[in-house]
C-alpha positions in Angstrom: 9.3 -21.5 -6.6 10.6 -19.0 -4.2 8.5 -17.0 -1.8 8.2 -13.4 -2.9 10.1 -10.5 -1.6 9.4 -9.1 1.9 7.2 -6.0 1.9 7.8 -2.5 3.3 7.5 -2.5 7.1 8.9 -6.0 7.7 12.5 -4.8 8.4 11.1 -2.5 11.1 9.1 -5.3 12.6 12.1 -7.6 12.5 14.3 -5.0 14.1 11.9 -4.1 16.9 14.2 -3.2 19.9 14.1 -5.4 23.0 12.6 -2.6 25.2 9.7 -2.3 22.7 9.1 -6.1 22.8 9.3 -6.0 26.6 6.6 -3.3 26.8 4.4 -5.2 24.4 4.9 -8.4 26.4 3.8 -6.6 29.6 0.5 -5.7 28.0 -0.2 -9.1 26.4 0.7 -11.0 29.6 -2.7 -10.3 31.2 -5.7 -12.4 30.0 -8.1 -9.4 30.1 -11.0 -11.5 28.9 -10.7 -13.6 32.1 -11.2 -10.6 34.3 -14.4 -8.8 35.2 -14.9 -5.2 34.0 -14.1 -3.8 37.4 -10.9 -5.9 37.8 -9.7 -4.8 34.3 -10.2 -1.2 35.2 -8.4 -1.7 38.5 -5.4 -3.3 36.7 -5.2 -0.3 34.3 -5.5 2.1 37.3 -8.3 4.2 35.8 -11.5 5.7 37.2 -14.2 4.6 34.7 -16.3 7.7 35.5 -13.5 10.1 34.7 -10.9 8.4 32.5 -7.2 9.1 32.4 -5.8 12.5 33.4 -3.5 14.5 31.1 -0.4 13.5 33.2 -1.3 9.8 33.1 -1.6 10.0 29.3 1.9 11.4 28.8 3.5 8.8 31.1 1.7 5.9 29.4 2.6 7.2 25.9 6.2 7.4 27.0 6.0 3.8 28.2 3.9 2.2 25.5 4.5 4.4 22.5 1.9 5.6 20.0 -1.0 3.4 18.8 0.6 2.6 15.5 1.7 -0.5 13.8 5.4 -0.7 12.9 6.0 0.8 9.5 9.1 1.1 7.5 9.6 4.7 6.4 8.7 5.2 2.8 11.5 4.1 0.5 13.2 7.1 -1.1 12.7 7.5 -4.8 16.5 7.2 -5.3 16.6 3.9 -3.6 13.6 2.6 -5.5 15.4 3.7 -8.7 18.7 2.0 -7.7 16.8 -1.3 -7.0 16.3 -1.5 -10.8 20.0 -2.2 -11.1 20.0 -5.2 -8.7 20.4 -7.9 -11.4 23.4 -9.9 -12.5 22.5 -9.3 -16.1 22.4 -5.5 -15.6 25.8 -5.7 -13.8 27.3 -7.7 -16.7 26.0 -5.0 -19.1 27.5 -2.2 -17.0 30.8 -4.1 -17.0 30.6 -4.4 -20.8 30.1 -0.6 -21.0 33.1 0.0 -18.8 35.3 -2.3 -21.0 34.0 -0.6 -24.1 34.9 2.8 -22.6 38.3 1.5 -21.5 39.3 0.6 -25.0 38.0 3.9 -26.4 34.8 2.6 -27.9 32.6 5.4 -26.5 29.8 4.8 -28.9 29.1 1.2 -27.7 29.6 2.3 -24.1 27.0 5.1 -24.5 24.5 2.8 -26.3 24.8 0.1 -23.6 24.4 2.6 -20.7 21.5 4.2 -22.5 19.7 0.8 -22.7 20.4 0.1 -19.0 19.1 3.5 -18.0 16.0 3.2 -20.1 15.3 -0.2 -18.5 15.7 1.3 -15.0 13.5 4.4 -15.7 10.7 2.3 -17.2 10.7 -0.2 -14.3 10.8 2.6 -11.7 8.0 4.6 -13.4 5.6 1.7 -13.6 6.1 0.6 -10.0 6.0 4.2 -8.7 2.6 4.8 -10.5 1.1 1.7 -8.9 2.3 2.6 -5.4 0.9 6.1 -5.8 -2.5 4.7 -6.6 -2.6 2.5 -3.5 -1.3 5.3 -1.4 -4.3 7.4 -2.5 -6.6 4.6 -1.3 -4.9 4.5 2.1 -5.2 8.3 2.6 -9.0 8.0 2.3 -9.1 6.5 5.8 -8.5 8.8 8.8 -9.2 6.9 12.0 -10.4 8.8 15.0 -11.9 7.8 18.3 -14.1 9.3 21.0 -12.3 9.1 24.3 -13.2 10.0 27.8 -10.4 11.9 29.5 -10.6 14.0 32.6 -14.4 13.5 32.7 -14.8 14.9 29.2 -15.5 13.0 26.0 -13.3 14.3 23.1 -12.5 13.2 19.6 -8.8 12.2 19.0 -6.7 10.6 16.4 -6.6 6.9 17.1 -2.8 7.0 17.1 -3.0 9.0 20.4 -4.7 6.3 22.4 -2.8 4.6 25.3 -3.7 1.6 27.5 -6.2 2.7 30.1 -8.1 5.1 27.8 -11.9 4.8 27.8 -13.3 4.7 24.2 -16.9 5.3 23.3 -18.1 3.0 20.5 -21.3 3.0 18.5 -22.6 1.3 15.3 -20.4 2.0 12.3 -17.2 2.7 14.4 -14.0 0.9 13.6 -12.4 -0.3 16.9 -9.2 1.7 17.3 -7.3 -0.6 19.7 -7.7 -3.9 21.6 -9.7 -3.6 24.8 -12.0 -5.0 27.5 -15.7 -4.0 27.1 -16.9 -2.3 30.3 -20.5 -1.7 29.2 -22.5 -3.0 26.3 -25.9 -2.0 24.9 -27.0 -4.5 22.3 -23.5 -4.6 20.8 -22.4 -6.7 17.9 -19.1 -6.5 16.2 -18.0 -7.8 12.8 -14.7 -9.6 13.4 -14.5 -11.3 10.0 -11.3 -9.5 9.1 -9.6 -10.9 12.2 -11.2 -14.3 12.8 -13.0 -15.2 9.6 -16.4 -15.4 11.3 -19.0 -14.6 8.6 -21.5 -12.8 10.8 -21.2 -10.3 13.7 -20.5 -11.5 17.2 -22.8 -10.5 20.1 -20.8 -8.9 22.9 -21.4 -9.2 26.6 -19.4 -7.0 29.0 -20.7 -8.8 32.1 -19.3 -12.2 31.1 -15.8 -13.6 31.8 -14.3 -16.4 29.7 -11.5 -18.8 30.3 -8.0 -17.4 29.8 -7.2 -20.0 27.0 -10.3 -19.2 25.0 -9.7 -18.4 21.3 -10.4 -14.9 19.9 -13.8 -15.9 18.5 -15.1 -16.8 21.9 -13.9 -13.7 23.8 -17.3 -12.0 23.9 -16.2 -9.4 26.4 -13.3 -8.1 24.2 -13.1 -5.9 21.1 -10.1 -5.8 18.8 -8.4 -3.3 16.6 -9.8 -2.8 13.1 -13.0 -4.8 13.7 -16.3 -2.9 13.1 -19.2 -2.3 15.5 -22.3 -3.2 13.5 -24.9 -2.6 16.2 -25.4 -0.9 19.6 -23.2 1.2 21.9 -20.3 0.3 24.2 -17.6 1.6 26.4 -14.1 0.1 25.8 -11.2 0.0 28.2 -8.0 0.1 26.0 -5.7 -2.8 27.1 -3.2 -2.9 24.2 -2.1 -0.5 21.5 0.1 -0.6 18.4 2.2 -3.7 18.0 0.9 -5.2 21.2 -2.6 -5.6 19.7 -3.8 -8.8 17.9 -3.4 -6.9 14.7 0.1 -6.0 15.6 0.9 -9.6 16.4 -0.2 -10.6 12.9 1.8 -7.7 11.4 4.8 -9.1 13.2 4.3 -12.4 11.5 5.0 -10.7 8.2 8.7 -10.7 9.1 8.7 -14.4 8.3 8.4 -13.6 4.6 11.7 -14.5 2.9 12.9 -12.5 0.0 13.5 -14.5 -3.1 13.7 -14.0 -6.9 10.9 -14.9 -9.3 11.4 -17.7 -11.8 12.1 -15.3 -14.7 14.6 -13.4 -12.5 16.4 -16.7 -11.8 16.5 -17.4 -15.5 17.9 -13.9 -16.2 20.6 -14.4 -13.5 21.6 -17.7 -15.1 21.7 -16.0 -18.4 23.9 -13.2 -16.9 26.4 -15.8 -15.6 26.4 -17.5 -19.0 27.0 -14.2 -20.8 29.9 -13.4 -18.5 31.3 -16.9 -19.2 30.9 -16.4 -23.0 32.6 -13.1 -22.8 35.5 -14.7 -20.9 35.8 -17.5 -23.4 35.8 -15.0 -26.3 38.5 -13.0 -24.7 40.6 -16.1 -24.0 40.1 -17.5 -27.5 40.9 -14.3 -29.4 43.8 -13.7 -27.1 45.2 -17.2 -27.8 44.7 -16.9 -31.6 46.3 -13.4 -31.7 49.2 -14.6 -29.6 49.7 -17.6 -31.9 49.8 -15.3 -35.0 52.3 -13.0 -33.3 50.1 -10.0 -33.3 51.0 -7.0 -31.0 49.8 -7.5 -27.4 47.9 -4.2 -27.3 46.0 -5.1 -30.5 45.2 -8.5 -29.1 43.7 -7.0 -25.9 41.7 -4.4 -27.8 40.3 -6.9 -30.2 39.4 -9.4 -27.5 37.5 -6.9 -25.4 35.7 -5.5 -28.4 34.4 -8.9 -29.4 33.5 -9.7 -25.8 31.4 -6.6 -25.6 29.8 -7.4 -28.9 28.9 -10.9 -27.6 26.7 -9.4 -24.9 23.2 -8.5 -26.1 22.6 -5.2 -24.3 18.9 -5.1 -25.2 17.9 -8.2 -23.1 16.9 -6.3 -19.9 14.9 -3.8 -21.9 13.2 -6.7 -23.7 12.0 -8.1 -20.4 11.0 -4.8 -18.8 9.1 -3.6 -21.9 7.2 -6.8 -22.1 6.3 -6.8 -18.4 5.4 -3.1 -18.4 3.0 -3.6 -21.3 1.3 -6.5 -19.4 1.2 -4.4 -16.2 -0.4 -1.5 -18.1 -3.0 -3.8 -19.7 -3.9 -5.1 -16.2 -4.3 -1.5 -14.9 -6.7 -0.8 -17.8 -8.9 -3.6 -16.4 -8.8 -2.1 -12.9 -6.1 -4.4 -11.4 -3.3 -2.4 -9.9 0.0 -4.3 -9.9 2.7 -3.0 -7.5 5.8 -4.7 -9.0 6.7 -5.6 -12.6 7.8 -9.0 -11.3 4.3 -9.8 -10.1 3.0 -9.8 -13.7 5.4 -12.6 -14.4 4.6 -14.5 -11.2 0.9 -14.5 -12.1 1.9 -16.5 -15.2 3.8 -19.0 -13.1 1.0 -19.7 -10.6 0.1 -23.3 -10.1 -2.2 -23.2 -7.1 -4.6 -20.6 -5.7 -5.2 -20.3 -2.0 -8.2 -18.1 -1.2 -10.0 -16.8 1.9 -13.7 -17.3 2.1 -15.5 -14.5 4.0 -15.4 -11.3 2.0 -13.5 -12.9 -0.9 -15.5 -15.7 -2.3 -18.5 -14.6 -0.4 -19.9 -11.1 0.3 -19.6 -11.5 4.0 -23.4 -10.9 4.2 -26.2 -13.3 5.0 -28.9 -14.4 2.5 -32.0 -16.5 2.9 -31.4 -20.1 1.7 -34.6 -21.8 2.7 -37.6 -21.7 5.0 -39.0 -24.6 7.2 -42.7 -24.2 8.2 -45.0 -25.7 10.8 -48.1 -27.5 9.6 -50.8 -25.1 8.6 -48.3 -22.2 8.1 -47.1 -21.0 4.7 -43.6 -19.8 3.7 -44.8 -16.2 2.9 -46.5 -16.0 6.3 -43.3 -17.0 8.1 -41.3 -14.5 6.0 -43.8 -11.7 6.6 -44.1 -12.3 10.4 -40.3 -12.6 10.8 -39.8 -9.3 8.8 -42.3 -7.5 11.0 -40.4 -8.5 14.1 -37.1 -7.4 12.5 -38.5 -4.0 11.4 -36.2 -1.1 12.3 -33.2 -3.3 13.2 -29.9 -2.9 11.2 -28.5 -6.3 12.3 -27.3 -8.3 9.3 -29.8 -11.1 10.1 -32.6 -8.5 10.2 -31.5 -7.0 6.9 -31.4 -10.5 5.3 -34.9 -11.3 6.6 -36.4 -8.1 5.4 -34.8 -8.5 1.9 -36.2 -12.0 1.6 -39.7 -10.8 2.6 -39.7 -8.1 0.0 -43.0 -6.4 -0.3 -45.1 -9.0 1.5 -47.7 -7.3 3.7 -46.6 -7.4 7.4 -48.7 -7.5 10.5 -48.6 -4.8 13.1 -46.0 -5.3 15.9 -45.3 -3.5 19.2 -43.3 -3.8 22.4 -40.1 -4.7 20.7 -37.2 -5.9 22.8 -33.8 -7.0 21.5 -31.8 -9.6 23.4 -28.2 -9.6 21.9 -27.1 -13.1 21.0 -30.6 -14.6 21.5 -33.1 -12.7 19.3 -36.0 -10.3 19.7 -39.4 -10.4 21.4 -42.5 -8.4 20.5 -46.3 -8.6 20.2 -47.9 -9.2 16.8 -51.5 -8.6 15.8 -52.9 -11.6 13.8 -56.6 -12.0 13.0 -57.5 -9.2 15.4 -55.6 -10.8 18.3 -52.5 -9.4 20.0 -50.1 -12.4 20.5 -46.6 -12.7 22.0 -43.9 -13.5 19.4 -40.3 -14.5 19.6 -37.6 -14.7 16.8 -34.1 -16.0 17.4 -32.2 -19.0 18.7 -33.9 -22.3 19.6 -33.3 -21.6 23.4 -34.9 -18.2 23.0 -38.0 -19.4 21.1 -38.6 -22.7 23.0 -39.3 -26.2 21.6 -38.4 -26.3 17.9 -37.7 -29.2 15.5 -34.1 -30.2 14.9 -32.8 -29.3 11.5 -29.5 -30.5 9.9 -28.2 -27.3 8.3 -24.4 -27.4 8.7 -22.6 -24.1 8.4 -25.9 -22.1 8.3 -27.4 -19.5 10.7 -30.9 -20.7 11.6 -33.4 -18.5 13.4 -36.7 -19.7 14.6 -40.1 -18.0 14.9 -42.5 -18.7 17.7 -46.0 -17.1 18.1 -48.1 -17.5 21.2 -45.8 -20.2 22.5 -45.8 -22.3 19.4 -43.2 -22.8 16.7 -44.4 -21.5 13.4 -41.3 -21.7 11.2 -37.5 -21.5 10.8 -35.4 -19.4 8.4 -32.0 -20.8 7.2 -29.5 -18.1 6.3 -26.1 -18.5 4.7 -23.1 -16.3 3.8 -24.0 -15.1 0.3 -21.7 -16.2 -2.5 -20.5 -13.5 -4.8 -22.5 -14.0 -8.0 -19.4 -14.4 -10.1 -17.7 -16.9 -7.7 -18.9 -20.3 -9.2 -18.1 -19.3 -12.8 -14.7 -17.9 -11.7 -13.8 -21.1 -9.9 -14.8 -23.1 -12.9 -12.7 -20.9 -15.2 -9.6 -21.2 -12.9 -9.8 -25.0 -12.7 -10.2 -25.1 -16.5 -6.9 -23.3 -16.7 -5.3 -26.1 -14.7 -5.1 -24.2 -11.4 -5.9 -26.0 -8.2 -8.1 -23.9 -5.9 -7.9 -24.2 -2.1 -10.1 -22.3 0.4 -8.4 -21.5 3.7 -10.8 -19.9 6.1 -11.0 -19.0 9.7 -14.8 -19.6 9.6 -16.3 -22.7 11.2 -15.4 -26.1 9.6 -19.2 -26.7 8.9 -19.6 -23.4 7.0 -16.5 -24.1 4.9 -17.5 -27.7 4.2 -20.9 -26.5 3.0 -19.1 -24.1 0.6 -17.5 -27.1 -1.1 -21.0 -28.2 -2.2 -21.7 -24.8 -3.6 -18.3 -24.5 -5.4 -17.5 -27.9 -6.9 -13.8 -28.4 -7.7 -12.3 -26.6 -4.6 -10.6 -28.1 -1.6 -11.8 -26.3 1.5 -10.5 -26.2 5.1 -12.1 -24.2 8.0 -11.3 -23.1 11.5 -7.8 -22.1 10.5 -5.8 -19.6 12.5 -3.6 -17.1 10.6 -0.6 -19.3 11.5 -2.2 -22.3 9.8 -2.9 -20.3 6.6 0.7 -19.2 6.6 2.0 -22.8 7.1 -0.1 -24.0 4.1 1.3 -21.4 1.8 4.8 -22.0 3.0 4.3 -25.8 2.4 3.2 -25.1 -1.1 6.4 -23.0 -1.7 8.5 -25.7 -0.2 6.9 -28.3 -2.5 8.0 -26.4 -5.6 4.6 -24.8 -6.2 4.0 -21.1 -7.0 1.0 -20.3 -4.8 -1.2 -17.2 -5.3 -3.0 -16.1 -2.1 -6.3 -14.2 -2.4 -7.5 -12.5 0.8 -8.9 -9.3 2.3 -8.6 -9.7 6.0 -6.1 -8.9 8.7 -5.9 -12.7 9.4 -4.9 -13.3 5.7 -1.8 -10.9 5.8 0.8 -13.4 6.9 -0.2 -15.9 4.2 -0.4 -13.1 1.6 3.1 -11.9 2.4 4.6 -15.4 1.9 2.8 -16.3 -1.3 4.4 -16.2 -4.7 1.9 -13.5 -5.7 -0.6 -11.9 -3.3 -4.0 -10.6 -4.5 -6.5 -8.6 -2.5 -9.7 -6.6 -3.2 -10.2 -2.8 -3.0 -12.5 -3.5 0.0 -9.7 -5.3 1.8 -8.1 -4.1 5.1 -5.2 -1.7 5.0 -2.8 -4.4 6.0 -4.0 -6.8 3.3 -3.6 -4.1 0.6 -0.1 -3.2 2.0 1.3 -6.7 1.6 -0.4 -7.6 -1.6 1.1 -7.4 -5.1 -2.2 -7.0 -6.9 -5.3 -5.0 -5.8 -8.5 -5.6 -7.8 -10.5 -2.3 -7.8 -14.2 -2.8 -7.5 -13.8 -6.3 -6.1 -15.0 -8.3 -9.2 -13.6 -11.8 -8.9 -14.4 -12.5 -12.6 -11.2 -10.7 -13.6 -9.0 -13.4 -12.0 -9.0 -15.9 -14.8 -8.2 -13.1 -17.3 -5.3 -11.8 -15.0 -3.7 -15.3 -14.8 -4.2 -15.8 -18.5 -2.5 -12.4 -19.3 0.3 -13.3 -16.9 1.0 -16.5 -18.7 0.9 -14.7 -22.1 3.2 -12.0 -20.8 5.7 -14.6 -19.5 5.5 -16.5 -22.8 6.1 -13.3 -24.8 9.1 -12.4 -22.6 10.7 -15.8 -23.0 10.2 -15.7 -26.8 11.8 -12.2 -26.9 14.7 -13.4 -24.9 15.3 -16.4 -27.1 15.0 -14.3 -30.3 17.4 -11.6 -29.0 20.0 -14.1 -27.7 20.0 -16.3 -30.9 20.1 -13.2 -33.1 23.1 -11.9 -31.3 24.9 -15.2 -31.4 24.3 -15.7 -35.2 25.3 -12.1 -35.9 28.5 -12.4 -33.8 29.6 -15.6 -35.6 29.0 -14.0 -39.0 30.9 -10.8 -38.0 33.9 -12.8 -36.7 34.0 -15.0 -39.8 33.9 -11.8 -42.0 30.6 -12.6 -43.7 28.8 -9.6 -42.2 29.9 -6.0 -42.4 29.8 -4.2 -39.0 27.5 -1.5 -40.5 24.9 -4.1 -41.5 25.3 -5.7 -38.1 24.4 -2.5 -36.4 21.4 -2.0 -38.6 20.3 -5.6 -37.9 20.6 -5.0 -34.2 18.3 -2.0 -34.4 15.8 -4.0 -36.5 16.0 -6.8 -34.0 15.1 -4.4 -31.2 12.1 -3.0 -33.1 10.8 -6.5 -33.9 11.0 -7.4 -30.2 9.1 -4.3 -29.2 6.4 -4.9 -31.9 6.1 -8.5 -30.7 5.5 -7.3 -27.1 2.9 -4.8 -28.3 0.6 -7.8 -29.0 0.0 -7.8 -25.2 -1.5 -4.3 -25.5 -4.2 -5.9 -27.7 -4.7 -8.8 -25.4 -8.5 -9.0 -25.4 -10.4 -7.8 -22.3 -13.0 -10.3 -21.1 -16.4 -9.6 -22.6 -18.9 -8.7 -19.8 -18.3 -10.9 -16.7 -18.5 -14.5 -15.8 -21.7 -14.4 -13.7 
């Protein structure tokens, strides 16, 4: 199978001028995470108490450009319409119309051109409607940033940021650019979209890390498009636009090679065969006429007329109508398909590669089990832990409180949060005020060792003694197990490619039997796996929602994302599932196979009908009038056959 066509924006990335690349290289050359906060500010030549001055901003924007990722200008509607004619079969039909017009057969010429135009209009309209839906989703986001400039904090469009800007961040903000954290107050950032980590990372502006450290270990940095889940911070912008980590991943999309889908290959082969058949008909009729001594002009006209008749002009419309009906049926079930060809590729899929965090899982923690000390009960541990987490919006805190439910909780006071370690407080038990700690083993003190691979384990200590431990795991989507079972029952191999830890991904294999799972994968490794599947003759579908999934998505046979996915993931995907319900996946692949099967049946029927009719007409057994009526009837039968897809049953309920 071929890799799918490159997506909008890739040409611009590929054609990035040398000066632009040089500027980006200057920014990335510094290992900002290996510098202290003061050293980073000194390198950027900025006063942290004031920020950049207006003159500095203009000079830096002229040097580095706007804080935007490279995007290809929207394709004009005319070019999108002309793309519908880029098929050998369509060109053969246009040639047939030209020949018919040349010999004065205007009726056939008009009919053929009308069919070609209908095919182009239908394909253009279906794709334009899908792109408009996705564009509406994109417009819902309007990124802004609070920036300190000239001693004043102002709110600006994120695109106006330049290296050296000081950005104020707080819980709920999306990080607008890459940068070195100058100050942190209990800050945690959700980097799942970039690194695949399933829970937020505690940040520490005071630390420096080795220059060669991977992204997940750079606790003093924040990266574009990640989300602050807790605390407040001041960020020194060190890279913008294509020089950011997100920009680097966007640049990798240029590796996607354009290629036809399996059905497009078959149609091109068919087009070449039709051209060959037309040539043979012309040569044969010309030879017979010459042997009979017929006038040369009559021989030429007869040869061309029969050659035109030998070409079934309805074939492109047959395929387009079939795929359009399948595409519309998918849209009815809240799956937006960008291109008609993606409907067919869904039917050709042989292997599914999927991200873990946010795709098969919710990207949120859930209590798995509780370990208790002798003399302590599970409800007590839950109630005490929930009391210590009261008021916190940390994902661990929310998971603990949800697990505790309505259990009565003791009074707590003197709360103190220690990012990356846990919380301390005093708790009132049996009339006594006791010190309590909840968090890591180092924070709590001496705790038993538990073998919980891939889990987040927090420990509870009261009055210096361990009282229990809570085991939290990334919560599976409720429909994920049944969805995986249904996909494997369809004969599809399911592979999980995740940037999360190998232990967490390995544990997922136990919860989802039948999958092959690999963890600790960088975006490049995901891309290599998809490319290897294509090279091996497979047709891989890639399902992902993060920035780190985009290179693999852009190289897959068909790319699928969820409505909640990042802008970049939605941009490069062929199919967007609105609402994020994975239980639709088996139905989508099933409908894709049925659509492909219907299109092939229609092609076979139309081609055989034309061949039989042509033979009967040449031999004199079929009057041309009846032949024309038969052609119309054949077209109606094909359309009616395709309409069966409109009644393809929707799944009843879901697969949970």
